[in-house]
N, C-alpha and C positions, 0 to 999 in steps of 0.2 A: 596939671599944668605942665606944659612942655615948651622949652625954648632951647634951641641950639643943641639938641640931643640930651638935654637934662630933663628928667621927668620927676615931678614932685606930685605925689598923690594929693588930690584935692582935700581929703579929710585929715591931712597931716601937714603941719608947718615945721620945716626943718629948723632945728636949733643950733646945728653945727654943719660944717661942710661934709662930715661923715654921714649925715642923713640924706644926702643928695645921691641919686642913682644916675649914672651915665649910661644911656642906652645907645648902642652903635649898631649899624648895619652896613654891609657892603652890598651895593647894587651895581651889577655890571653885565654887559656893556651899557653905557648910558645912551648910545645910539644903537638901537636894537634892530634886528631883522627877523630872526625866527624864534628867539627866546631871550629871556632875561634871567640871570642868576642872582639869588639873594642869599647872603650869609649873615646870620645873627644867632645869638644864643636863645634857645627855647622858642622857636618861631611857632606861633599858634596858627596864623593865617596870613596870606598875602593877597592883596587886592590890587588890580589895575583899575585906575579911576581916570575918567576923562576930565578935561579942563572945565566941563560943565557940571562936574560933581557926580555924574552917573557912574556907578560901579559896573565895569565891563565884564570882569571875571574875578573870581575869588578861588584860591587854592587853600585847602586846609592842610596844614603842615604837621599837626599832632606832635609838637615839641621838637621837631628836627632842627638841626643847625644850618641846613642848606636846602634851598628849594629852587627848582627850575620851572619857570612859567612860560608856556608857549605864547609868542606874540605874532605869529604868522598871520592871524586874522585881523590885526589892527591896521587901520588906514593911516596914512602919513599924518603926523601931528605930534603934539606934546601930551604926555600922560604923567600921572602920579602913581608911584608904587607905595601902597600903604602896608607896612609891615607891623603886624600885631605880635608882640612877644609877651612872655610872662612878666617882663620887666617894664613894659610900656609900648608906645606906638611911635614908629618912625615913618616919616614920609620923605621919599626921594623922587626926583623928576627924571623921566626918560624921554627919548625922542624916537619916533619911528620914521 
């Protein structure tokens, strides 16, 4: 379960605020031209997803804390950046 950056594993029900994990990621720039940079702890993969839900590209990060994804081939429009970390999944929006 995820809402506003808070991730709660589906098989666990938090019994206190200490059981809730906050997952954060920086995605910049939000208006991209040639690349987008993602910063988060223990990144597993980053995907660029179209508004139709199709995955356009995926980059495996292998636990890095920073990833640069080329966006030069994207056509103008809105996209989602799906960041999978060892702590949860974060989705941010970018525009080309």
